[in-house]
C-alpha positions as CSV (number, residue, x, y, z in Angstrom):
1,M,-45.8,-173.1,114.7
2,R,-44.9,-175.4,111.8
3,G,-46.4,-175.7,108.3
4,G,-49.2,-173.4,106.9
5,A,-49.0,-170.6,104.4
6,G,-48.1,-168.1,107.0
7,A,-45.4,-170.2,108.7
8,L,-42.0,-168.6,109.1
9,P,-39.0,-170.6,108.0
10,E,-36.9,-172.2,110.7
11,P,-33.9,-170.3,111.7
12,G,-31.5,-173.0,110.7
13,G,-33.0,-173.1,107.2
14,L,-33.0,-169.3,106.9
15,A,-29.3,-169.2,107.9
16,L,-28.4,-171.9,105.4
17,G,-30.3,-170.1,102.6
18,V,-28.4,-166.8,103.3
19,V,-25.0,-168.6,103.2
20,L,-25.9,-170.3,100.0
21,L,-26.9,-167.0,98.4
22,L,-23.7,-165.3,99.6
23,V,-21.7,-168.2,98.2
24,L,-23.4,-167.9,94.8
25,A,-22.9,-164.2,94.7
26,V,-19.3,-164.4,95.4
27,L,-18.3,-167.5,93.5
28,P,-17.2,-166.4,90.1
29,S,-17.6,-168.3,86.9
30,R,-14.7,-169.0,84.7
31,A,-16.1,-166.9,81.9
32,A,-16.9,-163.9,84.2
33,G,-13.8,-163.7,86.1
34,V,-13.8,-162.5,89.7
35,N,-16.7,-160.4,91.0
36,V,-14.9,-158.4,93.7
37,T,-17.7,-156.0,94.4
38,A,-20.1,-158.9,95.1
39,A,-17.6,-160.3,97.4
40,L,-17.4,-157.1,99.4
41,A,-21.1,-156.6,99.5
42,A,-21.3,-159.1,102.4
43,F,-19.0,-156.9,104.5
44,P,-20.5,-153.5,105.3
45,S,-17.2,-152.2,106.9
46,F,-15.7,-152.2,103.4
47,A,-18.8,-150.4,101.7
48,D,-16.8,-147.2,101.0
49,F,-13.9,-149.1,99.4
50,A,-16.4,-151.2,97.3
51,R,-18.1,-148.0,96.0
52,L,-14.7,-146.7,95.0
53,L,-14.1,-149.8,92.9
54,E,-17.5,-149.6,91.3
55,S,-17.1,-146.0,90.3
56,S,-13.8,-146.6,88.6
57,P,-12.9,-148.7,85.6
58,V,-11.0,-151.2,87.8
59,A,-14.0,-153.3,88.7
60,G,-14.6,-154.0,84.9
61,E,-10.9,-154.7,84.4
62,L,-11.2,-157.5,87.1
63,A,-14.1,-159.1,85.3
64,A,-11.7,-160.9,82.9
65,R,-9.3,-162.0,85.5
66,S,-9.0,-164.7,88.1
67,S,-6.5,-165.7,90.9
68,L,-5.8,-162.4,92.6
69,T,-5.6,-160.8,96.0
70,L,-7.5,-157.6,96.8
71,L,-6.0,-155.2,99.5
72,A,-9.2,-153.7,100.8
73,V,-9.3,-150.6,103.2
74,P,-11.9,-150.5,105.8
75,N,-14.3,-147.5,105.9
76,N,-12.6,-146.1,109.1
77,N,-9.1,-146.2,107.5
78,L,-10.0,-144.5,104.2
79,P,-9.2,-140.8,103.8
80,R,-12.2,-138.4,103.7
81,S,-11.5,-137.8,100.0
82,P,-9.7,-140.7,98.4
83,S,-9.5,-138.9,95.0
84,A,-7.9,-135.8,96.6
85,F,-5.5,-138.0,98.6
86,A,-4.4,-139.7,95.4
87,A,-4.1,-136.5,93.5
88,A,-1.9,-135.0,96.2
89,S,0.5,-137.7,95.5
90,G,0.5,-137.1,91.8
91,A,-1.7,-140.2,91.1
92,D,-5.2,-141.0,89.7
93,I,-7.5,-142.8,92.1
94,A,-8.0,-145.6,89.5
95,D,-4.2,-146.3,89.5
96,V,-4.1,-146.3,93.3
97,L,-7.0,-148.9,93.3
98,R,-5.1,-150.9,90.7
99,Y,-2.1,-150.9,93.0
100,H,-4.3,-152.7,95.6
101,V,-5.0,-155.6,93.2
102,L,-2.2,-158.3,93.4
103,L,-2.1,-160.6,90.5
104,E,-1.5,-163.6,92.7
105,Y,-3.6,-165.6,95.2
106,L,-2.2,-165.1,98.6
107,S,-3.8,-166.7,101.6
108,P,-3.0,-166.1,105.3
109,S,-0.9,-169.3,105.3
110,D,1.1,-167.8,102.3
111,L,1.7,-164.7,104.3
112,A,3.0,-166.7,107.2
113,R,5.6,-168.4,105.0
114,L,7.0,-165.1,103.7
115,P,10.9,-165.2,103.5
116,A,12.9,-162.8,105.6
117,S,13.9,-160.8,102.5
118,G,10.2,-160.3,101.6
119,K,8.2,-161.1,98.5
120,L,7.7,-158.9,95.5
121,V,4.3,-159.2,94.0
122,T,3.1,-157.5,90.7
123,T,-0.1,-155.5,90.9
124,L,-2.6,-154.5,88.3
125,F,-1.1,-151.1,88.1
126,Q,2.1,-152.7,86.5
127,T,0.0,-153.9,83.5
128,T,-0.8,-150.3,82.5
129,G,2.8,-149.6,81.3
130,R,2.8,-146.4,83.4
131,A,5.0,-147.9,86.2
132,P,8.8,-147.5,85.6
133,S,10.9,-150.5,86.3
134,D,9.2,-152.8,88.8
135,L,7.5,-149.9,90.8
136,G,4.2,-151.4,89.7
137,A,4.8,-154.2,92.3
138,V,4.5,-154.2,96.1
139,N,7.0,-155.7,98.5
140,L,5.4,-157.8,101.3
141,T,7.7,-157.9,104.4
142,V,7.3,-159.2,107.9
143,G,7.6,-156.4,110.5
144,G,7.4,-156.4,114.2
145,N,5.1,-158.8,116.1
146,S,5.0,-160.9,112.8
147,T,2.8,-158.3,111.0
148,V,3.0,-158.1,107.3
149,V,3.7,-154.7,105.8
150,V,2.9,-153.7,102.2
151,R,5.1,-151.1,100.6
152,S,6.5,-149.9,97.3
153,P,9.9,-151.5,96.3
154,A,11.3,-148.0,95.6
155,P,14.6,-147.3,97.6
156,F,13.2,-143.8,98.7
157,P,10.4,-143.6,101.3
158,G,6.9,-144.2,100.1
159,S,3.5,-145.0,101.5
160,S,2.9,-148.3,103.1
161,A,0.2,-150.2,104.9
162,T,-0.1,-153.1,107.5
163,V,-2.1,-156.2,106.7
164,L,-4.9,-156.3,109.3
165,G,-6.1,-159.7,108.5
166,A,-8.1,-161.8,106.0
167,V,-11.7,-160.8,105.0
168,T,-12.8,-163.6,102.7
169,A,-11.5,-166.0,100.1
170,V,-12.7,-168.1,97.2
171,P,-9.8,-170.5,96.5
172,Y,-7.9,-170.1,94.3
173,N,-9.6,-167.3,92.6
174,L,-9.9,-164.4,95.1
175,S,-8.4,-163.6,98.4
176,V,-9.4,-160.3,100.2
177,L,-7.1,-159.0,102.8
178,A,-7.7,-155.9,104.9
179,V,-5.0,-153.3,105.1
180,G,-4.6,-150.2,107.3
181,G,-4.7,-147.5,104.6
182,L,-4.5,-146.6,100.9
183,I,-1.0,-147.3,99.3
184,V,0.2,-145.0,96.6
185,P,2.7,-146.3,94.0
186,S,6.0,-144.6,93.6
187,G,7.5,-143.1,90.5
188,L,4.2,-142.5,88.7
189,D,4.4,-141.5,85.0
190,V,1.1,-139.9,84.6
191,A,1.9,-138.6,81.1
192,A,2.3,-142.2,79.8
193,S,-0.4,-143.5,77.4
194,D,-2.9,-146.1,78.3
195,S,-2.9,-147.7,74.9
196,R,-0.6,-150.5,73.9
197,P,2.2,-149.7,71.5
198,A,1.2,-150.1,67.9
199,G,4.4,-152.0,67.2
200,G,3.9,-154.5,69.9
201,V,5.5,-155.0,73.3
202,N,9.3,-154.9,73.2
203,I,10.2,-157.8,75.6
204,T,13.9,-156.8,75.9
205,H,12.8,-153.2,77.0
206,V,10.5,-154.7,79.5
207,L,13.3,-156.8,80.9
208,A,15.8,-153.9,80.9
209,D,13.3,-151.8,82.9
210,A,12.8,-154.6,85.4
211,R,15.4,-155.6,87.9
212,G,17.5,-158.8,87.7
213,F,17.1,-159.9,84.1
214,N,20.3,-158.5,82.5
215,V,21.5,-161.9,81.2
216,A,18.1,-162.9,79.6
217,A,17.7,-159.4,78.0
218,S,21.2,-159.5,76.4
219,M,20.7,-163.2,75.2
220,L,17.4,-162.2,73.6
221,E,18.9,-159.2,71.9
222,A,22.0,-160.9,70.6
223,S,20.1,-163.9,69.3
224,G,17.4,-162.0,67.4
225,V,14.8,-164.3,69.0
226,A,13.0,-161.3,70.4
227,D,12.3,-160.1,66.8
228,E,10.1,-163.2,66.3
229,F,7.8,-162.2,69.1
230,T,6.0,-159.3,67.3
231,A,4.3,-161.5,64.8
232,D,3.3,-163.9,67.5
233,E,1.8,-161.1,69.6
234,R,-0.7,-160.3,66.8
235,G,-2.0,-163.8,66.9
236,A,-2.9,-165.8,70.1
237,G,-0.3,-163.8,72.0
238,I,2.8,-165.1,73.9
239,T,3.7,-166.0,77.4
240,V,7.4,-165.7,78.2
241,F,9.2,-167.3,81.2
242,V,12.3,-165.3,82.0
243,P,15.1,-166.8,84.3
244,T,16.5,-164.2,86.7
245,D,20.2,-163.3,86.7
246,D,20.5,-165.6,89.9
247,A,19.0,-168.5,88.0
248,F,21.7,-168.1,85.3
249,A,24.4,-167.9,88.0
250,D,23.1,-171.1,89.6
251,L,23.6,-173.3,86.4
252,P,25.8,-176.3,87.0
253,A,29.2,-176.0,85.4
254,T,28.4,-178.9,83.2
255,D,25.6,-177.1,81.5
256,R,27.6,-174.7,79.3
257,L,24.7,-172.8,77.9
258,Q,26.7,-169.7,76.9
259,S,29.2,-171.8,74.9
260,L,26.4,-173.4,72.7
261,P,26.3,-172.5,69.0
262,A,24.0,-169.6,68.1
263,D,21.3,-171.9,66.7
264,R,21.1,-174.1,69.8
265,K,21.2,-171.1,72.1
266,A,18.2,-169.6,70.2
267,T,16.4,-173.0,70.6
268,V,16.8,-172.7,74.4
269,L,15.4,-169.2,74.3
270,R,12.3,-170.2,72.2
271,F,11.9,-173.0,74.7
272,H,11.0,-170.4,77.3
273,V,8.0,-169.0,75.2
274,L,4.4,-170.4,75.0
275,H,2.6,-169.4,71.7
276,S,-0.5,-168.2,73.6
277,Y,-1.3,-165.5,76.1
278,Y,-1.8,-166.9,79.6
279,P,-2.2,-164.6,82.6
280,L,-1.2,-166.1,86.0
281,G,-4.7,-167.2,86.8
282,S,-4.9,-169.2,83.5
283,L,-1.7,-170.9,84.2
284,E,-2.8,-171.9,87.7
285,S,-6.0,-173.6,86.2
286,I,-4.6,-174.8,83.0
287,V,-6.4,-177.7,81.6
288,N,-3.7,-179.3,79.4
289,P,-0.5,-179.3,81.5
290,V,1.8,-180.3,78.5
291,Q,2.3,-177.1,76.5
292,P,4.2,-176.7,73.2
293,T,6.7,-173.8,73.0
294,L,8.0,-171.7,70.2
295,A,10.8,-174.3,69.9
296,T,8.3,-177.0,69.2
297,E,7.4,-175.4,65.9
298,R,10.8,-176.1,64.5
299,F,10.9,-179.7,65.5
300,E,8.5,-182.6,65.7
301,A,5.3,-182.4,67.7
302,G,5.7,-183.5,71.3
303,Q,9.3,-182.3,71.5
304,F,10.4,-179.2,73.5
305,T,7.3,-179.1,75.6
306,L,6.8,-177.8,79.1
307,N,4.7,-179.4,81.8
308,I,2.9,-176.8,83.8
309,T,1.0,-177.5,87.1
310,R,0.1,-176.0,90.4
311,V,2.3,-177.2,93.3
312,N,2.1,-175.8,96.9
313,G,0.3,-172.8,95.9
314,S,2.5,-171.7,93.0
315,V,2.9,-172.5,89.3
316,A,5.6,-175.2,88.7
317,I,7.3,-175.8,85.3
318,D,8.9,-179.1,84.5
319,T,11.1,-179.6,81.5
320,G,11.9,-183.2,82.2
321,I,15.3,-182.5,83.9
322,V,14.6,-179.1,85.5
323,Q,11.8,-178.1,87.9
324,A,11.3,-174.3,88.2
325,S,8.6,-172.1,89.6
326,I,7.1,-168.7,88.7
327,T,8.4,-166.2,91.3
328,R,6.6,-163.1,90.1
329,T,4.8,-161.4,87.3
330,V,7.0,-159.0,85.3
331,F,4.5,-157.8,82.8
332,D,0.8,-158.8,82.0
333,Q,-1.1,-156.9,79.4
334,N,-3.0,-158.9,76.8
335,P,-1.6,-160.3,74.5
336,V,1.8,-160.5,76.4
337,A,2.6,-162.0,79.8
338,V,6.1,-162.1,81.1
339,F,6.9,-164.1,84.3
340,A,10.1,-164.5,86.3
341,V,11.1,-168.1,86.9
342,S,13.5,-169.5,89.5
343,K,15.6,-171.6,87.1
344,V,16.8,-171.7,83.5
345,L,14.5,-174.0,81.5
346,L,16.8,-176.6,80.0
347,P,15.1,-178.9,77.4
348,K,15.7,-182.7,77.8
349,E,16.2,-182.9,74.0
350,M,19.5,-181.1,74.4
351,F,20.6,-181.5,78.0
352,G,19.1,-184.8,79.0
353,R,21.9,-187.0,77.6
354,G,25.5,-186.0,77.9
355,G,24.8,-182.4,78.7
356,A,25.2,-179.4,76.4
357,D,27.4,-181.5,74.1
358,S,24.7,-184.0,73.5
359,D,24.1,-185.1,69.9
360,V,20.3,-185.3,70.4
361,M,19.8,-182.3,67.9
362,A,22.4,-183.7,65.4
363,P,21.2,-184.6,62.0
364,P,19.9,-188.3,61.6
365,P,22.4,-190.8,60.4
366,D,21.2,-190.9,56.8
367,A,21.6,-187.2,56.5
368,M,25.3,-187.5,56.0
369,A,27.7,-184.6,55.3
370,P,28.4,-184.1,51.6
371,D,32.1,-185.0,52.0
372,A,31.3,-188.2,53.9
373,A,28.6,-189.3,51.4
374,E,30.9,-188.6,48.5
375,N,33.7,-190.7,50.0
376,V,31.3,-193.7,50.4
377,R,29.5,-193.6,47.1
378,T,32.0,-192.2,44.6
379,P,34.8,-194.5,43.2
380,P,38.3,-193.5,43.6
381,T,39.7,-191.1,41.0
382,R,43.3,-191.8,41.7
383,L,45.4,-194.6,40.2
384,S,45.8,-197.5,42.7
385,S,49.2,-198.5,43.9
386,P,50.6,-202.0,43.0
387,P,49.4,-204.6,45.5
388,A,52.9,-205.2,46.9
389,L,53.1,-201.5,47.9
390,R,49.6,-201.2,49.5
391,G,48.7,-201.8,53.0
392,G,45.7,-203.7,54.3
393,A,44.5,-207.0,52.9
394,D,46.8,-206.9,49.8
395,S,50.0,-206.6,52.0
396,E,48.7,-209.6,54.2
397,S,48.2,-211.7,51.0
398,S,51.8,-210.9,49.8
399,S,53.2,-211.9,53.2
400,A,51.3,-215.2,53.2
401,L,52.6,-216.0,49.7
402,S,56.2,-215.4,50.7
403,T,55.8,-217.7,53.7
404,A,54.3,-220.5,51.6
405,R,57.2,-220.4,49.2
406,A,59.7,-220.7,52.1
407,V,57.9,-223.8,53.4
408,N,57.9,-225.4,49.9
409,W,61.6,-224.9,49.6
410,W,62.1,-226.6,53.1
411,C,60.0,-229.5,52.1
412,I,62.0,-230.1,48.9
413,R,65.3,-230.0,50.7
414,L,64.0,-232.4,53.4
415,V,62.9,-234.9,50.6
416,L,66.3,-234.6,48.9
417,L,68.0,-235.2,52.2
418,N,66.0,-238.4,52.9
419,L,66.7,-239.6,49.4
420,H,70.4,-239.2,49.9
421,L,70.4,-241.1,53.3
422,L,68.6,-244.0,51.5
423,L,71.0,-244.3,48.7
424,L,74.2,-244.2,50.9
425,P,74.2,-248.1,51.7
426,L,74.1,-248.9,48.0
427,V,77.2,-247.0,47.2
């Protein structure tokens, strides 16, 4: 029966309406961030995990974030008492749930391209400051039968879980993957404070606690650039791109970064810092790809900028001569974000012409050194030598005069000789 007040909607229209409602419920707005519980509401087999999120502060923490991956545990794989399970491991259930939130969007195709060595991905737990070193991250590795295993990067045995498959996704904001059980982070420091240090985040300490940033940490400490970060953190925040030790080792021999003068080396370090706080999701959807750096503030506008775009599912950073990518999140707690990058970011203003010895940063020609300017503008204060004893144009004039005199004497002699020959017949 069609039409009429009591007519039922057609099945196709009903199905389409349900799909549209689900999409509207799941699709997050930029202002609200990711609504994870709304996304899970469409999947009853994850209802218990969704209730855990709703009963913890984690759901609220995700409201301001975008571009993440949630490792959701099906009802049948959850322990009977998740809170007791977490407490037995010396953890709080909220931190365990934070450990299931990866601060990076990972699709099934991304998992299929995992390297043999695995991939280290930062979790929301790392942002609390209670995770020693990089134990707030998970290591994704490929196991038997091409399954992906999620485990702590700690050298000692810890809990792990296998990725069962994809649940849902909202590219590139939210990816939900099913895992076989709860994963507990290793090395918990439950006595640490939740609050941010009053004096700001010490970037060198963050890098020292993480793995593989010894060169960057020592350069920041020696240059004093890290001391400039505290004032910037109180404003719009900062975003720091930190090259790994491998990135420094891969520098070409022609780019002698370590031998640069202290002021130029400090400029390179400032070139790795944005004067605003950008979590990974904001970088992936950045509106203006050309971003000024802390080095820009000391030079003209438009110089020492970074071009930030999304390429093949990751954030790419282009300096004009170097193309790097973000490999992982080291630290992310507003107003500070620290990301590992695959290459040292070399500014084209210093390395684009003639390498590290380029004169791009040299003073302009009219800004001459005092000694040189004095030599040009100040008259000589010494007595000048006589023209015959000086070189240059005076010496040349003296030589020409001598030659002219010799020619004149030869001419006189020739005239006298001719005169003598003419007078001989008369004698």
